[in-house]
C-alpha positions as CSV (number, residue, x, y, z in Angstrom):
1,M,0.2,26.3,3.8
2,L,-2.8,24.5,2.4
3,T,-6.4,25.1,3.5
4,I,-9.4,23.0,2.3
5,S,-12.7,24.4,3.4
6,D,-16.1,22.5,3.1
7,V,-15.1,20.8,-0.2
8,S,-17.6,18.3,-1.8
9,K,-17.2,16.2,-4.9
10,S,-19.6,13.9,-6.8
11,Y,-19.7,12.0,-10.1
12,G,-23.3,11.9,-11.3
13,T,-25.3,10.4,-8.4
14,R,-22.3,9.0,-6.6
15,E,-21.0,11.3,-3.8
16,L,-17.3,10.8,-3.1
17,F,-17.1,13.2,-0.1
18,S,-19.0,16.0,1.4
19,D,-17.9,19.1,3.4
20,V,-14.3,18.0,3.7
21,S,-12.0,20.5,5.6
22,L,-8.3,20.3,6.2
23,F,-5.4,22.5,7.1
24,V,-1.9,21.4,6.2
25,A,1.1,23.2,7.9
26,R,4.6,23.3,6.5
27,T,5.9,20.8,9.0
28,D,3.0,18.3,8.8
29,R,3.6,14.7,7.8
30,L,0.3,13.2,7.0
31,G,-0.8,9.8,5.7
32,L,-4.0,9.5,3.7
33,V,-5.7,6.2,4.0
34,G,-9.1,4.7,3.2
35,P,-10.6,1.8,1.2
36,N,-10.0,1.6,-2.5
37,G,-12.5,3.9,-4.3
38,A,-13.0,6.2,-1.4
39,G,-11.6,9.2,-3.4
40,K,-8.1,9.6,-2.1
41,S,-6.5,10.2,-5.5
42,T,-9.5,12.4,-6.4
43,L,-8.8,14.6,-3.4
44,F,-5.2,14.9,-4.6
45,G,-6.6,15.9,-8.0
46,L,-8.7,18.7,-6.4
47,I,-5.7,20.0,-4.4
48,L,-3.6,20.1,-7.6
49,G,-6.3,21.9,-9.5
50,E,-6.7,19.1,-12.0
51,E,-10.4,18.9,-11.0
52,R,-12.8,21.4,-9.6
53,P,-14.8,20.8,-6.4
54,D,-18.6,21.0,-6.6
55,T,-18.6,23.2,-3.5
56,G,-16.0,24.6,-1.2
57,I,-12.6,26.4,-1.5
58,I,-9.0,25.2,-1.7
59,E,-6.4,27.8,-0.9
60,W,-2.6,27.8,-1.0
61,E,-0.4,30.1,1.1
62,R,1.1,32.7,-1.2
63,G,4.5,31.6,-2.4
64,A,4.1,27.9,-1.4
65,D,5.1,25.4,-4.0
66,F,4.3,21.7,-4.2
67,G,5.5,18.5,-5.9
68,Y,3.2,15.7,-7.0
69,L,4.0,12.0,-7.7
70,P,1.1,10.1,-9.3
71,Q,0.8,6.3,-9.3
72,E,1.6,6.1,-13.0
73,S,4.3,7.9,-14.9
74,A,3.7,10.1,-18.0
75,P,5.1,9.0,-21.4
76,V,8.7,10.1,-22.0
77,G,10.5,11.2,-25.1
78,D,14.3,11.3,-25.7
79,E,15.3,13.0,-22.4
80,S,17.8,11.3,-20.1
81,I,17.2,10.1,-16.6
82,L,19.3,13.0,-15.4
83,H,17.2,15.5,-17.4
84,I,14.0,14.2,-15.7
85,A,15.6,14.3,-12.2
86,T,16.7,18.0,-12.7
87,S,13.7,19.2,-14.6
88,G,12.2,20.7,-11.5
89,K,15.1,23.2,-11.2
90,A,16.8,25.3,-13.9
91,L,20.3,24.2,-14.9
92,E,21.0,27.5,-16.7
93,P,20.3,31.1,-15.7
94,T,17.1,32.8,-17.1
95,E,15.9,36.4,-17.4
96,D,14.1,35.9,-14.1
97,N,16.7,33.8,-12.3
98,Y,20.4,34.7,-12.7
99,D,21.5,32.2,-10.1
100,I,22.7,28.7,-11.0
101,D,22.6,26.0,-8.4
102,Y,25.9,24.3,-9.0
103,T,25.0,21.6,-6.5
104,L,22.0,20.5,-8.6
105,E,23.6,17.8,-10.7
106,P,25.7,16.3,-7.9
107,R,22.6,16.2,-5.7
108,A,20.6,14.6,-8.5
109,H,23.3,11.9,-8.9
110,T,23.3,11.2,-5.2
111,I,19.5,10.9,-5.1
112,L,19.4,8.7,-8.2
113,A,22.0,6.4,-6.7
114,G,19.9,6.2,-3.5
115,L,16.9,5.2,-5.5
116,G,18.8,2.4,-7.1
117,F,20.2,3.8,-10.4
118,K,23.6,2.5,-11.3
119,E,26.6,4.7,-12.3
120,G,26.1,5.6,-15.9
121,D,22.3,5.3,-15.9
122,A,21.8,9.0,-15.5
123,H,22.8,9.8,-19.1
124,K,20.8,7.0,-20.7
125,P,17.5,7.8,-22.4
126,A,14.6,7.4,-20.0
127,K,12.6,5.5,-22.6
128,S,15.1,2.6,-22.4
129,F,13.9,2.0,-18.8
130,S,10.8,0.3,-17.5
131,G,7.9,2.3,-16.2
132,G,8.9,1.5,-12.6
133,W,12.4,3.0,-13.1
134,I,10.9,6.1,-14.9
135,M,8.7,6.6,-11.8
136,R,11.9,6.5,-9.7
137,A,13.4,9.3,-11.9
138,H,10.2,11.4,-11.4
139,L,10.5,10.8,-7.6
140,A,14.2,12.0,-7.8
141,R,12.9,15.1,-9.6
142,L,10.7,16.0,-6.6
143,L,13.5,15.3,-4.1
144,V,15.9,17.4,-6.1
145,A,13.4,20.3,-6.4
146,E,12.5,20.3,-2.7
147,P,9.1,21.9,-2.9
148,A,7.4,23.1,0.3
149,L,4.9,20.2,0.2
150,L,5.2,16.8,-1.3
151,L,2.0,15.0,-2.5
152,L,2.9,11.3,-3.0
153,D,0.4,8.7,-4.3
154,E,1.7,5.2,-3.5
155,P,5.4,6.2,-3.8
156,T,6.8,2.9,-2.7
157,N,5.0,0.7,-5.3
158,H,8.0,0.7,-7.7
159,L,10.8,0.6,-5.1
160,D,12.8,-2.4,-4.0
161,L,13.5,-2.8,-0.3
162,E,16.9,-1.1,-0.4
163,A,15.6,1.9,-2.4
164,L,12.6,2.1,0.0
165,L,14.9,2.2,3.0
166,W,17.0,5.0,1.5
167,F,13.8,6.9,0.5
168,Q,12.3,6.6,4.0
169,E,15.5,7.8,5.6
170,Y,15.7,10.7,3.1
171,L,12.1,11.8,3.9
172,S,12.8,11.7,7.6
173,R,15.2,14.6,7.0
174,Y,13.1,16.4,4.4
175,P,12.6,20.1,5.2
176,G,9.1,20.4,3.8
177,G,5.6,19.0,4.5
178,L,4.3,15.7,3.3
179,V,0.9,14.1,2.4
180,V,1.2,10.5,1.3
181,I,-1.2,7.9,0.1
182,S,0.3,4.5,0.9
183,H,-0.6,0.9,1.8
184,D,2.8,0.4,3.4
185,R,2.1,0.2,7.2
186,A,5.7,0.4,8.2
187,F,6.4,3.4,5.9
188,L,3.4,5.3,7.5
189,N,4.5,4.3,11.0
190,A,8.0,5.6,10.5
191,L,7.2,9.0,8.9
192,C,3.7,10.2,9.7
193,T,2.8,12.5,12.6
194,G,-0.9,12.5,11.6
195,M,-3.3,10.3,9.7
196,L,-6.2,11.2,7.5
197,E,-8.9,8.6,6.9
198,L,-11.3,9.2,4.0
199,R,-14.3,6.9,4.5
200,A,-18.0,7.0,3.6
201,G,-17.7,10.6,2.3
202,T,-16.0,12.1,5.3
203,L,-12.4,12.9,6.3
204,H,-11.2,12.2,9.8
205,Y,-8.0,13.3,11.4
206,Y,-6.0,11.2,13.9
207,H,-2.9,12.2,15.8
208,G,0.2,10.0,15.4
209,N,1.2,7.3,13.0
210,Y,-0.7,4.4,11.5
211,D,-0.6,2.2,14.6
212,D,-1.7,5.2,16.7
213,F,-4.5,5.7,14.2
214,L,-5.8,2.2,14.6
215,K,-5.9,2.5,18.4
216,E,-7.5,5.9,18.4
217,K,-10.1,4.8,15.8
218,E,-11.1,1.8,17.9
219,A,-11.3,4.0,21.0
220,R,-13.6,6.5,19.2
221,K,-15.7,3.7,17.9
222,E,-16.2,2.2,21.3
223,Q,-17.0,5.6,22.8
224,Q,-19.5,6.3,20.0
225,L,-21.2,2.9,20.5
226,A,-21.5,3.5,24.2
227,Q,-23.1,6.9,23.6
228,F,-25.5,5.4,21.0
229,K,-26.6,2.6,23.4
230,N,-27.2,5.1,26.3
231,Q,-29.3,7.3,24.0
232,Q,-31.3,4.4,22.7
233,R,-32.0,3.2,26.3
234,E,-33.1,6.7,27.3
235,I,-35.4,7.0,24.3
236,A,-36.8,3.5,24.9
237,H,-37.4,4.4,28.6
238,L,-39.2,7.6,27.7
239,Q,-41.3,5.9,25.0
240,V,-42.6,3.4,27.6
241,F,-43.9,6.3,29.6
242,V,-45.6,7.9,26.5
243,D,-47.1,4.6,25.5
244,R,-48.4,3.9,29.0
245,F,-49.8,7.3,29.9
246,G,-50.3,9.2,26.7
247,A,-54.0,8.4,26.5
248,K,-54.7,9.4,30.1
249,A,-56.0,13.0,30.4
250,S,-54.4,13.4,33.8
251,M,-51.0,12.5,32.4
252,A,-51.3,14.0,28.9
253,S,-49.1,17.1,29.6
254,R,-46.3,14.9,31.1
255,A,-46.6,12.5,28.2
256,K,-46.4,15.4,25.7
257,S,-43.3,16.7,27.5
258,K,-41.7,13.2,27.2
259,E,-42.5,13.1,23.5
260,K,-40.8,16.4,22.9
261,Q,-37.8,15.1,24.9
262,I,-37.7,12.1,22.6
263,E,-37.7,14.3,19.6
264,R,-34.9,16.4,20.9
265,L,-32.8,13.3,21.6
266,K,-33.4,11.9,18.1
267,E,-32.5,15.2,16.5
268,A,-29.2,15.3,18.5
269,A,-28.7,11.5,18.4
270,V,-25.3,9.9,18.1
271,E,-25.2,7.7,15.0
272,E,-24.5,4.0,15.5
273,P,-20.9,3.3,14.4
274,S,-21.0,2.0,10.8
275,E,-19.6,-1.4,9.9
276,E,-16.3,-1.6,8.2
277,L,-16.5,-2.2,4.5
278,K,-16.2,-5.8,3.5
279,R,-12.6,-7.0,3.0
280,I,-11.2,-10.2,1.5
281,N,-11.5,-13.0,3.9
282,F,-9.9,-16.4,3.2
283,K,-7.9,-19.3,4.5
284,F,-5.5,-21.5,2.6
285,P,-6.9,-25.1,2.5
286,Q,-4.2,-27.3,3.8
287,P,-2.0,-28.7,1.0
288,I,-0.7,-32.2,0.8
289,R,2.4,-32.8,2.8
290,S,5.6,-32.7,0.8
291,G,8.9,-34.5,1.5
292,L,11.4,-32.8,3.8
293,K,13.5,-31.5,0.9
294,V,11.2,-29.3,-1.2
295,I,13.6,-28.1,-3.9
296,E,17.3,-28.1,-4.6
297,L,19.4,-26.2,-7.1
298,K,22.9,-27.4,-8.0
299,N,25.4,-25.4,-10.0
300,V,22.6,-23.6,-11.8
301,R,23.5,-21.1,-14.6
302,Q,21.1,-18.5,-15.9
303,A,21.6,-15.6,-18.3
304,Y,19.6,-13.2,-20.5
305,G,21.7,-12.8,-23.6
306,E,25.1,-11.6,-22.6
307,K,23.9,-10.7,-19.1
308,V,24.8,-13.5,-16.7
309,V,22.5,-13.6,-13.7
310,Y,23.7,-16.7,-12.0
311,T,26.7,-19.1,-12.3
312,D,27.1,-22.2,-10.0
313,L,24.0,-21.2,-8.0
314,N,23.3,-23.6,-5.1
315,F,20.2,-23.5,-2.9
316,T,18.0,-25.9,-0.9
317,A,14.6,-25.2,0.7
318,E,13.0,-27.6,3.2
319,R,9.4,-28.2,4.2
320,G,7.7,-25.4,6.1
321,Q,10.4,-22.8,5.6
322,R,9.3,-19.2,5.2
323,I,12.0,-17.4,3.2
324,V,12.0,-13.8,1.9
325,L,14.4,-12.8,-1.0
326,V,15.9,-9.4,-0.5
327,G,18.4,-7.4,-2.6
328,P,18.6,-4.5,-5.0
329,N,16.5,-4.4,-8.2
330,G,18.2,-6.3,-11.0
331,A,20.0,-8.7,-8.6
332,G,17.9,-11.6,-9.9
333,K,15.3,-12.1,-7.2
334,S,12.4,-12.5,-9.6
335,T,14.5,-14.8,-11.9
336,L,15.3,-17.0,-8.9
337,L,11.6,-17.2,-7.9
338,K,10.7,-18.3,-11.5
339,I,13.5,-20.9,-11.4
340,L,12.2,-22.2,-8.1
341,A,8.6,-22.3,-9.5
342,G,9.7,-24.3,-12.5
343,N,8.5,-21.5,-14.8
344,L,11.9,-20.8,-16.3
345,A,14.1,-23.3,-18.1
346,I,17.5,-23.3,-16.5
347,Q,20.5,-23.1,-18.9
348,G,22.9,-25.3,-16.8
349,G,23.0,-27.3,-13.6
350,L,20.3,-29.2,-11.9
351,R,16.9,-28.3,-10.5
352,E,15.3,-31.1,-8.4
353,F,11.9,-31.0,-6.7
354,G,11.3,-33.2,-3.6
355,S,8.6,-35.8,-3.3
356,N,4.9,-34.8,-3.6
357,V,5.9,-31.1,-4.3
358,T,3.4,-28.9,-6.1
359,A,4.5,-25.4,-6.8
360,G,2.2,-22.3,-7.1
361,Y,3.5,-19.0,-8.5
362,F,1.9,-15.6,-7.7
363,A,3.3,-13.3,-10.4
364,Q,4.4,-9.7,-9.9
365,Q,3.2,-8.9,-13.4
366,R,-0.5,-9.8,-13.1
367,T,-0.8,-10.7,-16.8
368,D,1.8,-13.4,-16.4
369,T,-1.0,-15.8,-15.4
370,L,-4.2,-14.1,-16.6
371,R,-5.7,-13.8,-20.1
372,E,-6.9,-10.3,-20.9
373,D,-9.8,-11.5,-23.1
374,A,-11.2,-14.0,-20.5
375,T,-13.7,-13.2,-17.7
376,V,-13.1,-13.6,-14.0
377,F,-15.3,-16.6,-13.8
378,E,-13.7,-18.2,-16.9
379,M,-10.2,-17.9,-15.3
380,M,-11.5,-19.7,-12.3
381,M,-13.3,-22.5,-14.2
382,E,-10.2,-23.1,-16.3
383,L,-8.6,-24.6,-13.2
384,R,-11.1,-27.4,-13.0
385,T,-9.5,-30.8,-13.4
386,N,-10.5,-34.4,-12.8
387,E,-8.7,-34.2,-9.5
388,N,-10.3,-31.1,-8.0
389,Q,-13.7,-31.3,-9.6
390,L,-14.3,-27.5,-9.1
391,T,-18.0,-26.7,-9.4
392,E,-19.5,-23.4,-10.5
393,Q,-21.0,-22.9,-7.1
394,Q,-17.6,-23.5,-5.4
395,A,-15.9,-21.1,-7.9
396,R,-18.5,-18.4,-7.1
397,A,-18.0,-19.0,-3.4
398,I,-14.3,-18.5,-3.6
399,L,-14.6,-15.4,-5.8
400,G,-17.1,-14.0,-3.3
401,S,-14.5,-14.3,-0.5
402,F,-12.3,-12.0,-2.7
403,L,-15.1,-9.5,-3.3
404,F,-16.1,-10.7,-6.8
405,R,-19.9,-10.9,-6.4
406,K,-22.9,-11.1,-8.7
407,D,-22.0,-9.5,-12.1
408,D,-18.4,-8.9,-11.1
409,V,-17.5,-12.4,-12.0
410,H,-18.3,-11.6,-15.7
411,K,-15.9,-8.7,-15.9
412,K,-13.1,-9.1,-18.5
413,I,-9.6,-9.4,-17.2
414,G,-8.6,-6.4,-19.4
415,V,-10.8,-4.0,-17.4
416,L,-9.7,-5.1,-13.9
417,S,-7.7,-2.8,-11.7
418,G,-4.3,-3.9,-10.4
419,G,-5.9,-4.7,-7.0
420,E,-8.7,-6.8,-8.6
421,K,-6.1,-8.8,-10.6
422,S,-4.2,-9.5,-7.4
423,R,-7.3,-10.7,-5.7
424,L,-8.2,-13.0,-8.6
425,N,-4.7,-14.5,-8.6
426,L,-5.0,-15.2,-4.9
427,A,-8.5,-16.8,-5.5
428,R,-7.0,-19.1,-8.1
429,L,-4.4,-20.4,-5.7
430,L,-7.2,-21.6,-3.4
431,V,-8.7,-24.0,-6.0
432,D,-5.7,-26.4,-5.8
433,P,-3.4,-25.1,-3.0
434,P,0.3,-25.8,-3.7
435,N,2.6,-27.0,-0.9
436,L,5.4,-24.7,-2.3
437,L,4.1,-21.2,-2.7
438,L,6.2,-18.6,-4.5
439,M,5.0,-15.0,-4.4
440,D,6.5,-12.0,-6.2
441,E,5.5,-8.7,-4.6
442,P,2.0,-10.0,-3.6
443,T,1.0,-6.8,-1.7
444,T,1.3,-4.5,-4.8
445,H,-2.1,-2.8,-5.5
446,L,-3.7,-4.2,-2.3
447,D,-5.0,-1.9,0.4
448,I,-3.9,-2.3,4.0
449,G,-7.0,-4.3,5.0
450,S,-6.4,-6.8,2.2
451,I,-2.7,-7.1,3.1
452,D,-3.7,-7.8,6.7
453,A,-6.1,-10.5,5.4
454,M,-3.3,-12.1,3.3
455,V,-0.9,-12.0,6.3
456,N,-3.4,-13.8,8.5
457,A,-4.1,-16.4,5.8
458,L,-0.4,-17.1,5.2
459,K,0.3,-17.4,8.9
460,G,-2.0,-20.5,8.8
461,Y,-0.4,-21.9,5.7
462,T,1.4,-25.2,6.4
463,G,3.4,-25.4,3.1
464,T,6.7,-23.8,2.2
465,L,6.6,-20.1,1.4
466,I,9.3,-18.2,-0.6
467,F,8.5,-14.6,-1.4
468,I,9.7,-11.2,-2.6
469,S,8.3,-8.0,-1.0
470,H,9.2,-4.4,-0.2
471,D,6.5,-4.2,2.5
472,V,8.4,-4.3,5.8
473,H,5.3,-5.1,7.8
474,F,4.5,-8.1,5.5
475,I,8.1,-9.3,5.8
476,R,8.3,-9.0,9.5
477,S,5.0,-10.8,9.9
478,L,6.0,-13.8,7.9
479,A,9.7,-14.3,7.2
480,E,11.7,-16.7,9.3
481,T,14.7,-16.8,7.0
482,V,16.2,-14.0,4.9
483,L,18.1,-14.8,1.6
484,H,20.1,-11.8,0.4
485,V,20.6,-11.9,-3.4
486,H,23.5,-9.8,-4.7
487,S,25.9,-10.1,-7.7
488,G,24.7,-13.6,-8.5
489,R,25.3,-14.9,-5.0
490,L,23.0,-15.9,-2.1
491,T,23.7,-15.2,1.5
492,S,21.3,-16.9,4.0
493,Y,20.4,-15.4,7.4
494,A,18.6,-18.0,9.6
495,G,16.4,-15.6,11.4
496,N,13.7,-12.9,10.9
497,Y,14.2,-9.6,9.2
498,D,15.4,-7.8,12.3
499,Y,18.0,-10.5,12.8
500,Y,19.1,-10.0,9.1
501,L,19.4,-6.2,9.7
502,E,21.6,-6.7,12.8
503,K,23.9,-9.4,11.2
504,S,24.2,-7.7,7.8
505,K,25.4,-4.3,9.1
506,A,29.0,-5.3,9.3
507,T,29.1,-6.6,5.7
508,N,26.5,-4.4,4.0
509,A,28.2,-1.4,2.4
510,R,24.8,0.4,2.5
511,A,24.2,-0.5,6.2
512,A,23.1,3.1,6.9
513,L,19.9,2.3,5.0
514,T,18.7,0.3,7.9
515,A,18.2,3.5,9.8
516,G,15.0,3.9,7.8
517,F,13.4,1.2,9.9
518,T,13.5,3.4,13.0
519,D,10.7,5.7,14.0
520,A,11.9,8.8,12.1
521,R,9.2,11.1,13.5
522,P,10.1,14.0,15.8
523,E,10.1,13.0,19.5
524,A,7.0,15.1,20.2
525,H,5.0,12.9,17.9
526,K,6.1,9.5,19.2
527,G,4.3,7.4,21.8
528,A,0.6,6.9,22.4
529,A,-2.0,8.5,20.3
530,K,-3.5,11.7,21.5
531,K,-6.9,13.1,20.7
532,A,-6.5,15.6,17.9
533,A,-7.3,19.3,18.3
534,P,-9.7,20.7,15.7
535,A,-8.1,22.2,12.6
536,P,-7.5,25.9,12.7
537,P,-9.9,28.1,10.8
538,P,-9.2,28.6,7.1
539,S,-6.6,31.3,6.3
540,S,-7.4,34.3,4.1
541,G,-4.2,34.1,2.1
542,G,-4.5,33.6,-1.6
543,P,-2.8,31.0,-3.7
């Protein structure tokens, strides 16, 4: 369906990738991964024709159509959510198409509901919704249109957990092909039958899902290292002979032969496996020990204008608990987190912190805690107090652990990417570590390696952790208690996320969504990773 042949792309002197080739069939489900800045979104841009390759050819099978979801949504006018969702298909007959798809609107309503829109939202103007909800409407447009190939760039970023589950289940039954850029390990594991890694200018294919990819990548690296060491030993052995006998006339011809053998080995030499790019690497300093009761809410009331979020809310967290808040968007999860952090004044009831409790809040909206006109270094030094006595050297060392090095520390907050702002907020938490840590979607904008580093750091954190996340791998790695937030009420499940899924099935009206956690790939693609066969030769079909 899609053939990429020997494609290269550079910007000035910076080469993003060289001689990239790929064949995508109609049934392929491919995940595209690689470090931030490797060129994943640029590769999508080339496929879409938004940019031109420096060399190489990109060909589409005749008649094949595709749908693309970018990371950010385009501005909208006065159109409704339903109009966006159905804009990929004609609602009225045209000169070229006399058929009307009468299932279009009902299908659009079903998809919008699955993505979290409430009844009545479909006819509201899109501009009255946030950017995240508009992205959901554009995602609905692609699913309604059902193109032969979906190209999705971080599609789960704006989804809450329930919408993500529905989306994952829907894609498991999608009739077309899929190429997705994602940092969500569980999402890639459930859907992908092949993985593409873009790294250091080259594209590598691995059979299987993300976990299969990790195993196969490590196996290839070990094999390459063994071949490299064997070659180097052979070259060194031959060089000893040349050095010893090269000057002797009686051995000159043999020494010359050995030199040529060395040259042939060097020409065909296996390269030493390259080191992985540096990732964030940190540990939480151990915070002071709090009392057993960390925070308690009694009969708390909270509203935004006429919209009441909570009435008579009661909740208690104890030292060392690891709690994840789950529930649909708009249920009040972020509001609850701000109440628990002390960042939001309550309108009724009682909020009581335990003894020696210090709260730290990691905001979903990065500008909640960062000033756009300040530099990275200034935002760190603003945390210096008489108690922590943060020095410039210590600030630079912490920032270095989060990949802010040399002149990077003088960047203005306003020019930072989402991932850089996330890393800076994490760095700030290390200056004076709280013993009550509240995190709202901490994995957004982070690559998989950075998420893994955060998971490892939080596993060693000895304080109390309460967080919101739509990253299933992150939740499964950390949560020991699940708090379901719905209709102003809290339901606690004293177990991990799998326990919550099992116990909530009987009472959850949308229990079918949990099917999205299963491995949705075809049976032929499950199990251990297999070495991939080379891509078939490029087709001669035109676009």
